[in-house]
RODRENMI-756954 format. One record per residue: y, z, x of N, C-alpha, C, O in turn; residue number from 0; residue in three letters. Coordinates in Angstrom, 3 decimals, decimal comma. Example, Ala and Ser with C-alpha at 12.3 -4.5 7.8 and 13.67 -1.06 7.14 Angstrom:
2
+----------+----------+----------+----------+----------+----------+----------+----------+----------+----------+----------+----------+-----+------+
|      n_Y |      n_Z |      n_X |     ca_Y |     ca_Z |     ca_X |      c_Y |      c_Z |      c_X |      o_Y |      o_Z |      o_X | pos | code |
+----------+----------+----------+----------+----------+----------+----------+----------+----------+----------+----------+----------+-----+------+
|   -5,690 |    7,800 |   13,190 |   -4,500 |    7,800 |   12,300 |   -3,300 |    7,800 |   13,200 |   -3,319 |    8,465 |   14,236 |   0 |  ala |
|   -2,250 |    7,080 |   12,850 |   -1,060 |    7,140 |   13,670 |    0,030 |    7,870 |   12,900 |    1,138 |    8,039 |   13,409 |   1 |  ser |
+----------+----------+----------+----------+----------+----------+----------+----------+----------+----------+----------+----------+-----+------+
This chain:
54
+----------+----------+----------+----------+----------+----------+----------+----------+----------+----------+----------+----------+-----+------+
|      n_Y |      n_Z |      n_X |     ca_Y |     ca_Z |     ca_X |      c_Y |      c_Z |      c_X |      o_Y |      o_Z |      o_X | pos | code |
+----------+----------+----------+----------+----------+----------+----------+----------+----------+----------+----------+----------+-----+------+
| -206,884 |  -94,219 |  129,183 | -205,765 |  -94,914 |  128,756 | -205,748 |  -95,331 |  127,152 | -206,705 |  -95,926 |  126,656 |   0 |  unk |
| -204,778 |  -95,031 |  126,522 | -205,000 |  -95,150 |  124,975 | -205,071 |  -96,620 |  124,676 | -204,500 |  -97,500 |  125,321 |   1 |  unk |
| -205,824 |  -96,781 |  123,643 | -206,290 |  -98,057 |  123,209 | -205,002 |  -99,022 |  122,777 | -205,076 | -100,249 |  122,839 |   2 |  unk |
| -203,964 |  -98,403 |  122,390 | -202,792 |  -99,265 |  121,901 | -201,990 |  -99,740 |  123,197 | -201,058 | -100,532 |  123,060 |   3 |  unk |
| -202,321 |  -99,294 |  124,357 | -201,566 |  -99,852 |  125,521 | -202,287 | -101,056 |  126,155 | -201,651 | -101,835 |  126,865 |   4 |  unk |
| -203,514 | -101,214 |  125,929 | -204,192 | -102,306 |  126,426 | -203,561 | -103,564 |  125,915 | -203,020 | -103,565 |  124,809 |   5 |  unk |
| -203,605 | -104,663 |  126,685 | -203,195 | -105,908 |  126,083 | -204,169 | -106,436 |  125,037 | -205,381 | -106,220 |  125,068 |   6 |  unk |
| -203,552 | -107,125 |  124,135 | -204,286 | -107,519 |  123,074 | -205,702 | -108,132 |  123,255 | -206,675 | -107,832 |  122,564 |   7 |  unk |
| -205,691 | -109,024 |  124,267 | -207,033 | -109,694 |  124,712 | -207,954 | -108,668 |  125,282 | -209,170 | -108,762 |  125,112 |   8 |  unk |
| -207,430 | -107,724 |  125,931 | -208,504 | -106,616 |  126,426 | -209,020 | -105,735 |  125,309 | -210,147 | -105,255 |  125,436 |   9 |  unk |
| -208,339 | -105,487 |  124,278 | -208,768 | -104,773 |  123,074 | -209,875 | -105,567 |  122,477 | -210,983 | -105,103 |  122,208 |  10 |  unk |
| -209,485 | -106,839 |  122,284 | -210,336 | -107,594 |  121,519 | -211,688 | -107,863 |  122,130 | -212,734 | -107,726 |  121,494 |  11 |  unk |
| -211,626 | -108,265 |  123,433 | -212,917 | -108,389 |  124,214 | -213,754 | -107,154 |  124,251 | -214,978 | -107,253 |  124,165 |  12 |  unk |
| -213,132 | -105,932 |  124,382 | -213,880 | -104,765 |  124,386 | -214,530 | -104,400 |  123,101 | -215,650 | -103,893 |  123,039 |  13 |  unk |
| -213,751 | -104,689 |  122,039 | -214,301 | -104,432 |  120,637 | -215,370 | -105,315 |  120,390 | -216,271 | -104,909 |  119,656 |  14 |  unk |
| -215,441 | -106,521 |  120,900 | -216,382 | -107,669 |  120,646 | -217,715 | -107,330 |  121,493 | -218,838 | -107,394 |  120,993 |  15 |  unk |
| -217,491 | -107,007 |  122,677 | -218,600 | -106,730 |  123,548 | -219,217 | -105,361 |  122,954 | -220,434 | -105,313 |  122,776 |  16 |  unk |
| -218,430 | -104,275 |  122,652 | -218,988 | -103,093 |  122,039 | -219,883 | -103,472 |  120,804 | -221,029 | -103,039 |  120,684 |  17 |  unk |
| -219,315 | -104,265 |  119,942 | -220,099 | -104,555 |  118,754 | -221,436 | -105,155 |  119,039 | -222,430 | -104,784 |  118,415 |  18 |  unk |
| -221,487 | -106,097 |  119,990 | -222,708 | -106,649 |  120,380 | -223,742 | -105,689 |  120,837 | -224,910 | -105,729 |  120,451 |  19 |  unk |
| -223,221 | -104,752 |  121,747 | -224,022 | -103,888 |  122,294 | -224,603 | -102,982 |  121,231 | -225,799 | -102,690 |  121,245 |  20 |  unk |
| -223,677 | -102,489 |  120,211 | -224,235 | -101,649 |  119,074 | -225,248 | -102,451 |  118,334 | -226,249 | -101,874 |  117,907 |  21 |  unk |
| -225,074 | -103,793 |  118,132 | -226,184 | -104,562 |  117,447 | -227,472 | -104,666 |  118,117 | -228,533 | -104,659 |  117,493 |  22 |  unk |
| -227,380 | -104,772 |  119,494 | -228,617 | -104,679 |  120,363 | -229,397 | -103,372 |  120,206 | -230,627 | -103,321 |  120,212 |  23 |  unk |
| -228,533 | -102,253 |  120,055 | -229,087 | -101,008 |  119,925 | -229,694 | -100,660 |  118,476 | -230,326 |  -99,626 |  118,264 |  24 |  unk |
| -229,475 | -101,476 |  117,668 | -229,796 | -101,349 |  116,284 | -228,818 | -100,314 |  115,424 | -229,262 |  -99,606 |  114,520 |  25 |  unk |
| -227,572 | -100,326 |  115,789 | -226,609 |  -99,413 |  115,187 | -225,688 | -100,448 |  114,504 | -224,559 | -100,723 |  114,910 |  26 |  unk |
| -226,306 | -101,008 |  113,393 | -225,356 | -101,947 |  112,598 | -224,181 | -101,580 |  112,054 | -223,211 | -102,338 |  112,046 |  27 |  unk |
| -224,163 | -100,367 |  111,546 | -222,804 |  -99,684 |  111,015 | -221,873 |  -99,746 |  112,027 | -220,816 | -100,316 |  111,758 |  28 |  unk |
| -222,049 |  -99,211 |  113,320 | -221,091 |  -99,047 |  114,245 | -220,731 | -100,417 |  114,743 | -219,580 | -100,590 |  115,145 |  29 |  unk |
| -221,594 | -101,413 |  114,760 | -221,240 | -102,870 |  115,089 | -220,245 | -103,261 |  114,041 | -219,151 | -103,732 |  114,352 |  30 |  unk |
| -220,626 | -103,064 |  112,769 | -219,755 | -103,600 |  111,766 | -218,369 | -103,128 |  111,854 | -217,409 | -103,889 |  111,738 |  31 |  unk |
| -218,258 | -101,688 |  112,089 | -217,015 | -101,191 |  112,249 | -216,124 | -101,799 |  113,337 | -214,927 | -102,015 |  113,145 |  32 |  unk |
| -216,729 | -102,056 |  114,437 | -215,931 | -102,715 |  115,484 | -215,556 | -104,112 |  115,101 | -214,430 | -104,532 |  115,369 |  33 |  unk |
| -216,491 | -104,892 |  114,454 | -216,241 | -106,239 |  114,033 | -215,049 | -106,348 |  112,990 | -214,242 | -107,278 |  113,020 |  34 |  unk |
| -215,013 | -105,365 |  112,108 | -214,138 | -105,214 |  111,147 | -212,703 | -104,996 |  111,712 | -211,743 | -105,620 |  111,261 |  35 |  unk |
| -212,589 | -104,024 |  112,784 | -211,265 | -103,742 |  113,300 | -210,747 | -105,104 |  114,101 | -209,578 | -105,489 |  114,130 |  36 |  unk |
| -211,780 | -105,692 |  114,689 | -211,448 | -107,044 |  115,510 | -210,910 | -108,102 |  114,426 | -209,908 | -108,779 |  114,659 |  37 |  unk |
| -211,629 | -108,202 |  113,240 | -211,400 | -109,133 |  112,259 | -209,838 | -108,810 |  111,810 | -209,014 | -109,714 |  111,676 |  38 |  unk |
| -209,557 | -107,532 |  111,611 | -208,325 | -107,104 |  111,139 | -207,112 | -107,777 |  112,137 | -206,093 | -108,318 |  111,708 |  39 |  unk |
| -207,417 | -107,635 |  113,336 | -206,441 | -107,986 |  114,390 | -206,381 | -109,634 |  114,598 | -205,305 | -110,188 |  114,826 |  40 |  unk |
| -207,460 | -110,269 |  114,513 | -207,669 | -111,662 |  114,662 | -208,793 | -112,354 |  114,061 | -209,809 | -112,614 |  114,706 |  41 |  unk |
| -208,617 | -112,695 |  112,700 | -209,795 | -113,187 |  112,047 | -210,382 | -114,394 |  112,540 | -211,397 | -114,793 |  111,970 |  42 |  unk |
| -209,893 | -115,081 |  113,554 | -210,301 | -116,280 |  114,177 | -211,096 | -116,035 |  115,450 | -211,603 | -116,928 |  116,128 |  43 |  unk |
| -211,148 | -114,805 |  115,689 | -211,755 | -114,359 |  117,087 | -213,162 | -114,835 |  117,186 | -213,849 | -114,459 |  116,237 |  44 |  unk |
| -213,756 | -115,530 |  118,038 | -215,093 | -115,976 |  118,463 | -215,661 | -116,146 |  116,985 | -215,007 | -116,690 |  116,096 |  45 |  unk |
| -216,865 | -115,659 |  116,817 | -217,711 | -115,706 |  115,565 | -217,725 | -114,449 |  114,574 | -218,623 | -114,254 |  113,755 |  46 |  unk |
| -216,617 | -113,626 |  114,757 | -216,525 | -112,354 |  114,134 | -216,637 | -112,583 |  112,592 | -217,356 | -111,807 |  111,963 |  47 |  unk |
| -216,003 | -113,557 |  111,951 | -216,247 | -113,899 |  110,547 | -217,571 | -114,161 |  110,086 | -217,948 | -113,735 |  108,994 |  48 |  unk |
| -218,387 | -114,909 |  110,926 | -219,763 | -115,239 |  110,731 | -220,594 | -113,994 |  110,875 | -221,524 | -113,798 |  110,092 |  49 |  unk |
| -220,307 | -113,144 |  111,834 | -221,222 | -111,896 |  111,932 | -220,967 | -111,037 |  110,734 | -221,866 | -110,383 |  110,204 |  50 |  unk |
| -219,703 | -111,050 |  110,305 | -219,375 | -110,198 |  109,154 | -219,819 | -110,806 |  107,728 | -219,743 | -110,167 |  106,679 |  51 |  unk |
| -220,262 | -112,040 |  107,826 | -220,679 | -112,919 |  106,714 | -219,630 | -113,015 |  105,797 | -219,812 | -112,710 |  104,618 |  52 |  unk |
| -218,447 | -113,443 |  106,252 | -217,282 | -113,774 |  105,508 | -217,095 | -115,310 |  105,234 | -216,120 | -115,710 |  104,598 |  53 |  unk |
+----------+----------+----------+----------+----------+----------+----------+----------+----------+----------+----------+----------+-----+------+
């Protein structure tokens, strides 16, 4: 299913969880990319701003 069809909360949760997995795997750039996308959609989501050090 195309990402743009998912309800917003589903995309946000998926991006956040994916970013955490990337961090755990030592893939900081990929984690950062996911967090940046999430921040662009919702800057107040969880601890995204803190993880991006904003």
